[in-house]
PyMOL CGO cylinders between C-alpha atoms (Angstrom):
from pymol import cmd
from pymol.cgo import CYLINDER

trace = [
    CYLINDER, -3.68, 21.71, -3.04, -3.24, 19.17, -5.82, 0.3, 1, 1, 1, 1, 1, 1,
    CYLINDER, -3.24, 19.17, -5.82, -2.72, 15.56, -4.72, 0.3, 1, 1, 1, 1, 1, 1,
    CYLINDER, -2.72, 15.56, -4.72, -1.74, 12.63, -6.92, 0.3, 1, 1, 1, 1, 1, 1,
    CYLINDER, -1.74, 12.63, -6.92, -3.81, 9.54, -6.14, 0.3, 1, 1, 1, 1, 1, 1,
    CYLINDER, -3.81, 9.54, -6.14, -2.17, 6.14, -6.57, 0.3, 1, 1, 1, 1, 1, 1,
    CYLINDER, -2.17, 6.14, -6.57, -4.53, 3.37, -7.70, 0.3, 1, 1, 1, 1, 1, 1,
    CYLINDER, -4.53, 3.37, -7.70, -3.98, 0.34, -5.44, 0.3, 1, 1, 1, 1, 1, 1,
    CYLINDER, -3.98, 0.34, -5.44, -6.67, -1.77, -7.07, 0.3, 1, 1, 1, 1, 1, 1,
    CYLINDER, -6.67, -1.77, -7.07, -10.42, -2.38, -7.06, 0.3, 1, 1, 1, 1, 1, 1,
    CYLINDER, -10.42, -2.38, -7.06, -11.34, 1.30, -6.85, 0.3, 1, 1, 1, 1, 1, 1,
    CYLINDER, -11.34, 1.30, -6.85, -9.04, 2.10, -3.93, 0.3, 1, 1, 1, 1, 1, 1,
    CYLINDER, -9.04, 2.10, -3.93, -6.51, 4.92, -3.96, 0.3, 1, 1, 1, 1, 1, 1,
    CYLINDER, -6.51, 4.92, -3.96, -3.92, 6.42, -1.61, 0.3, 1, 1, 1, 1, 1, 1,
    CYLINDER, -3.92, 6.42, -1.61, -2.18, 9.80, -1.78, 0.3, 1, 1, 1, 1, 1, 1,
    CYLINDER, -2.18, 9.80, -1.78, 1.09, 9.09, -3.62, 0.3, 1, 1, 1, 1, 1, 1,
    CYLINDER, 1.09, 9.09, -3.62, 3.09, 11.68, -1.67, 0.3, 1, 1, 1, 1, 1, 1,
    CYLINDER, 3.09, 11.68, -1.67, 2.33, 9.87, 1.60, 0.3, 1, 1, 1, 1, 1, 1,
    CYLINDER, 2.33, 9.87, 1.60, 3.66, 6.47, 0.45, 0.3, 1, 1, 1, 1, 1, 1,
    CYLINDER, 3.66, 6.47, 0.45, 6.91, 5.48, 2.18, 0.3, 1, 1, 1, 1, 1, 1,
    CYLINDER, 6.91, 5.48, 2.18, 7.33, 1.95, 0.79, 0.3, 1, 1, 1, 1, 1, 1,
    CYLINDER, 7.33, 1.95, 0.79, 5.61, -0.70, -1.31, 0.3, 1, 1, 1, 1, 1, 1,
    CYLINDER, 5.61, -0.70, -1.31, 6.67, -4.22, -0.31, 0.3, 1, 1, 1, 1, 1, 1,
    CYLINDER, 6.67, -4.22, -0.31, 5.79, -7.86, -0.83, 0.3, 1, 1, 1, 1, 1, 1,
    CYLINDER, 5.79, -7.86, -0.83, 3.96, -9.47, 2.13, 0.3, 1, 1, 1, 1, 1, 1,
    CYLINDER, 3.96, -9.47, 2.13, 5.80, -12.80, 2.02, 0.3, 1, 1, 1, 1, 1, 1,
    CYLINDER, 5.80, -12.80, 2.02, 8.71, -12.26, 4.42, 0.3, 1, 1, 1, 1, 1, 1,
    CYLINDER, 8.71, -12.26, 4.42, 8.47, -12.82, 8.17, 0.3, 1, 1, 1, 1, 1, 1,
    CYLINDER, 8.47, -12.82, 8.17, 9.22, -9.16, 9.05, 0.3, 1, 1, 1, 1, 1, 1,
    CYLINDER, 9.22, -9.16, 9.05, 6.37, -8.00, 6.80, 0.3, 1, 1, 1, 1, 1, 1,
    CYLINDER, 6.37, -8.00, 6.80, 3.97, -10.50, 8.38, 0.3, 1, 1, 1, 1, 1, 1,
    CYLINDER, 3.97, -10.50, 8.38, 5.03, -9.22, 11.81, 0.3, 1, 1, 1, 1, 1, 1,
    CYLINDER, 5.03, -9.22, 11.81, 4.57, -5.60, 10.65, 0.3, 1, 1, 1, 1, 1, 1,
    CYLINDER, 4.57, -5.60, 10.65, 1.06, -6.44, 9.42, 0.3, 1, 1, 1, 1, 1, 1,
    CYLINDER, 1.06, -6.44, 9.42, 0.13, -8.20, 12.68, 0.3, 1, 1, 1, 1, 1, 1,
    CYLINDER, 0.13, -8.20, 12.68, 1.42, -5.31, 14.82, 0.3, 1, 1, 1, 1, 1, 1,
    CYLINDER, 1.42, -5.31, 14.82, -0.52, -2.78, 12.73, 0.3, 1, 1, 1, 1, 1, 1,
    CYLINDER, -0.52, -2.78, 12.73, -3.68, -4.87, 13.12, 0.3, 1, 1, 1, 1, 1, 1,
    CYLINDER, -3.68, -4.87, 13.12, -3.25, -5.04, 16.89, 0.3, 1, 1, 1, 1, 1, 1,
    CYLINDER, -3.25, -5.04, 16.89, -2.67, -1.25, 17.07, 0.3, 1, 1, 1, 1, 1, 1,
    CYLINDER, -2.67, -1.25, 17.07, -5.64, -0.50, 14.74, 0.3, 1, 1, 1, 1, 1, 1,
    CYLINDER, -5.64, -0.50, 14.74, -3.37, 1.03, 12.04, 0.3, 1, 1, 1, 1, 1, 1,
    CYLINDER, -3.37, 1.03, 12.04, -4.20, -1.57, 9.37, 0.3, 1, 1, 1, 1, 1, 1,
    CYLINDER, -4.20, -1.57, 9.37, -6.28, -0.67, 6.31, 0.3, 1, 1, 1, 1, 1, 1,
    CYLINDER, -6.28, -0.67, 6.31, -7.41, -3.71, 4.33, 0.3, 1, 1, 1, 1, 1, 1,
    CYLINDER, -7.41, -3.71, 4.33, -8.11, -2.73, 0.71, 0.3, 1, 1, 1, 1, 1, 1,
    CYLINDER, -8.11, -2.73, 0.71, -8.07, -6.30, -0.64, 0.3, 1, 1, 1, 1, 1, 1,
    CYLINDER, -8.07, -6.30, -0.64, -11.87, -6.78, -0.74, 0.3, 1, 1, 1, 1, 1, 1,
    CYLINDER, -11.87, -6.78, -0.74, -11.47, -10.34, 0.53, 0.3, 1, 1, 1, 1, 1, 1,
    CYLINDER, -11.47, -10.34, 0.53, -8.77, -11.25, -1.97, 0.3, 1, 1, 1, 1, 1, 1,
    CYLINDER, -8.77, -11.25, -1.97, -5.27, -12.51, -1.23, 0.3, 1, 1, 1, 1, 1, 1,
    CYLINDER, -5.27, -12.51, -1.23, -2.84, -9.83, 0.02, 0.3, 1, 1, 1, 1, 1, 1,
    CYLINDER, -2.84, -9.83, 0.02, -0.19, -9.33, -2.65, 0.3, 1, 1, 1, 1, 1, 1,
    CYLINDER, -0.19, -9.33, -2.65, 1.41, -6.10, -1.45, 0.3, 1, 1, 1, 1, 1, 1,
    CYLINDER, 1.41, -6.10, -1.45, 1.82, -3.97, 1.66, 0.3, 1, 1, 1, 1, 1, 1,
    CYLINDER, 1.82, -3.97, 1.66, 1.94, -0.19, 1.37, 0.3, 1, 1, 1, 1, 1, 1,
    CYLINDER, 1.94, -0.19, 1.37, 3.58, 1.66, 4.24, 0.3, 1, 1, 1, 1, 1, 1,
    CYLINDER, 3.58, 1.66, 4.24, 2.32, 5.24, 4.68, 0.3, 1, 1, 1, 1, 1, 1,
    CYLINDER, 2.32, 5.24, 4.68, 4.02, 8.21, 6.37, 0.3, 1, 1, 1, 1, 1, 1,
    CYLINDER, 4.02, 8.21, 6.37, 1.15, 8.30, 8.89, 0.3, 1, 1, 1, 1, 1, 1,
    CYLINDER, 1.15, 8.30, 8.89, 2.39, 4.90, 10.14, 0.3, 1, 1, 1, 1, 1, 1,
    CYLINDER, 2.39, 4.90, 10.14, -0.67, 3.17, 8.64, 0.3, 1, 1, 1, 1, 1, 1,
    CYLINDER, -0.67, 3.17, 8.64, -0.25, -0.10, 6.78, 0.3, 1, 1, 1, 1, 1, 1,
    CYLINDER, -0.25, -0.10, 6.78, -2.43, -0.61, 3.69, 0.3, 1, 1, 1, 1, 1, 1,
    CYLINDER, -2.43, -0.61, 3.69, -2.99, -4.09, 2.25, 0.3, 1, 1, 1, 1, 1, 1,
    CYLINDER, -2.99, -4.09, 2.25, -3.63, -4.47, -1.48, 0.3, 1, 1, 1, 1, 1, 1,
    CYLINDER, -3.63, -4.47, -1.48, -4.57, -7.40, -3.71, 0.3, 1, 1, 1, 1, 1, 1,
    CYLINDER, -4.57, -7.40, -3.71, -2.41, -5.99, -6.54, 0.3, 1, 1, 1, 1, 1, 1,
    CYLINDER, -2.41, -5.99, -6.54, 1.21, -7.14, -6.96, 0.3, 1, 1, 1, 1, 1, 1,
    CYLINDER, 1.21, -7.14, -6.96, 3.83, -4.86, -5.38, 0.3, 1, 1, 1, 1, 1, 1,
    CYLINDER, 3.83, -4.86, -5.38, 5.63, -4.58, -8.74, 0.3, 1, 1, 1, 1, 1, 1,
    CYLINDER, 5.63, -4.58, -8.74, 2.45, -3.32, -10.45, 0.3, 1, 1, 1, 1, 1, 1,
    CYLINDER, 2.45, -3.32, -10.45, 1.82, -0.70, -7.77, 0.3, 1, 1, 1, 1, 1, 1,
    CYLINDER, 1.82, -0.70, -7.77, 5.48, 0.36, -7.93, 0.3, 1, 1, 1, 1, 1, 1,
    CYLINDER, 5.48, 0.36, -7.93, 5.17, 0.84, -11.71, 0.3, 1, 1, 1, 1, 1, 1,
    CYLINDER, 5.17, 0.84, -11.71, 2.04, 2.93, -11.22, 0.3, 1, 1, 1, 1, 1, 1,
    CYLINDER, 2.04, 2.93, -11.22, 3.81, 4.98, -8.55, 0.3, 1, 1, 1, 1, 1, 1,
    CYLINDER, 3.81, 4.98, -8.55, 6.81, 5.59, -10.81, 0.3, 1, 1, 1, 1, 1, 1,
    CYLINDER, 6.81, 5.59, -10.81, 4.56, 6.60, -13.72, 0.3, 1, 1, 1, 1, 1, 1,
    CYLINDER, 4.56, 6.60, -13.72, 2.64, 8.97, -11.44, 0.3, 1, 1, 1, 1, 1, 1,
    CYLINDER, 2.64, 8.97, -11.44, 5.86, 10.56, -10.14, 0.3, 1, 1, 1, 1, 1, 1,
    CYLINDER, 5.86, 10.56, -10.14, 7.18, 10.89, -13.69, 0.3, 1, 1, 1, 1, 1, 1,
    CYLINDER, 7.18, 10.89, -13.69, 4.08, 12.78, -14.83, 0.3, 1, 1, 1, 1, 1, 1,
    CYLINDER, 4.08, 12.78, -14.83, 4.08, 15.14, -11.82, 0.3, 1, 1, 1, 1, 1, 1,
]
cmd.load_cgo(trace, "trace")
Protein backbone atom coordinates (compact mmCIF):
# COMPACT_ATOMS: atom_id res chain seq x y z
CA UNK A 1 0.00 0.00 0.00
CA UNK A 2 1.87 3.03 -1.30
CA UNK A 3 0.64 6.42 -0.07
CA UNK A 4 1.71 9.82 -1.33
CA UNK A 5 2.33 12.25 1.54
CA UNK A 6 1.61 15.93 0.95
CA UNK A 7 3.91 18.32 2.82
CA UNK A 8 1.75 20.95 4.55
CA UNK A 9 4.66 22.73 6.20
CA UNK A 10 6.96 22.55 9.22
CA UNK A 11 7.43 18.78 9.05
CA UNK A 12 3.72 17.96 8.82
CA UNK A 13 2.22 15.76 6.12
CA UNK A 14 -1.20 14.42 5.14
CA UNK A 15 -2.10 11.55 2.80
CA UNK A 16 -2.68 13.23 -0.57
CA UNK A 17 -5.41 10.78 -1.64
CA UNK A 18 -7.54 11.80 1.36
CA UNK A 19 -7.51 15.55 0.59
CA UNK A 20 -10.89 16.85 -0.59
CA UNK A 21 -10.11 20.58 -0.79
CA UNK A 22 -7.43 23.16 -0.01
CA UNK A 23 -8.93 26.58 0.73
CA UNK A 24 -8.03 30.00 2.06
CA UNK A 25 -9.25 30.66 5.64
CA UNK A 26 -10.35 34.26 5.08
CA UNK A 27 -14.03 33.90 4.14
CA UNK A 28 -16.83 33.73 6.69
CA UNK A 29 -17.94 30.20 5.66
CA UNK A 30 -14.39 28.90 6.18
CA UNK A 31 -14.18 30.54 9.61
CA UNK A 32 -17.52 28.91 10.50
CA UNK A 33 -16.27 25.54 9.18
CA UNK A 34 -13.14 25.86 11.35
CA UNK A 35 -15.16 26.79 14.45
CA UNK A 36 -17.59 23.89 13.97
CA UNK A 37 -14.72 21.43 13.52
CA UNK A 38 -13.10 22.73 16.72
CA UNK A 39 -16.34 22.31 18.67
CA UNK A 40 -16.77 18.75 17.32
CA UNK A 41 -13.10 17.84 17.98
CA UNK A 42 -12.35 17.30 14.25
CA UNK A 43 -9.78 20.11 14.00
CA UNK A 44 -6.07 19.37 13.53
CA UNK A 45 -3.87 22.42 14.04
CA UNK A 46 -0.57 21.98 12.16
CA UNK A 47 0.41 25.66 12.29
CA UNK A 48 2.83 25.37 15.24
CA UNK A 49 1.53 28.66 16.65
CA UNK A 50 1.81 30.53 13.37
CA UNK A 51 -0.95 32.31 11.48
CA UNK A 52 -3.39 30.01 9.66
CA UNK A 53 -2.92 30.53 5.92
CA UNK A 54 -4.82 27.53 4.55
CA UNK A 55 -7.48 25.01 5.51
CA UNK A 56 -7.26 21.45 4.23
CA UNK A 57 -10.51 19.49 4.19
CA UNK A 58 -10.02 15.71 4.44
CA UNK A 59 -12.36 12.89 3.35
CA UNK A 60 -12.57 11.77 7.00
CA UNK A 61 -14.37 15.08 7.71
CA UNK A 62 -11.32 16.40 9.61
CA UNK A 63 -10.16 19.96 9.07
CA UNK A 64 -6.40 20.56 9.03
CA UNK A 65 -4.97 24.05 9.54
CA UNK A 66 -1.65 24.95 7.92
CA UNK A 67 0.65 27.98 8.11
CA UNK A 68 1.55 27.55 4.41
CA UNK A 69 -0.37 29.47 1.72
CA UNK A 70 -3.20 27.52 0.05
CA UNK A 71 -1.67 28.21 -3.38
CA UNK A 72 1.66 26.67 -2.32
CA UNK A 73 -0.02 23.53 -0.96
CA UNK A 74 -2.13 23.29 -4.12
CA UNK A 75 1.03 23.44 -6.24
CA UNK A 76 2.62 20.70 -4.14
CA UNK A 77 -0.55 18.61 -4.46
CA UNK A 78 -0.61 19.03 -8.24
CA UNK A 79 3.07 18.12 -8.52
CA UNK A 80 2.51 15.04 -6.35
CA UNK A 81 -0.48 13.93 -8.46
CA UNK A 82 1.50 14.52 -11.65
CA UNK A 83 4.33 12.26 -10.48
CA UNK A 84 2.01 9.46 -9.33
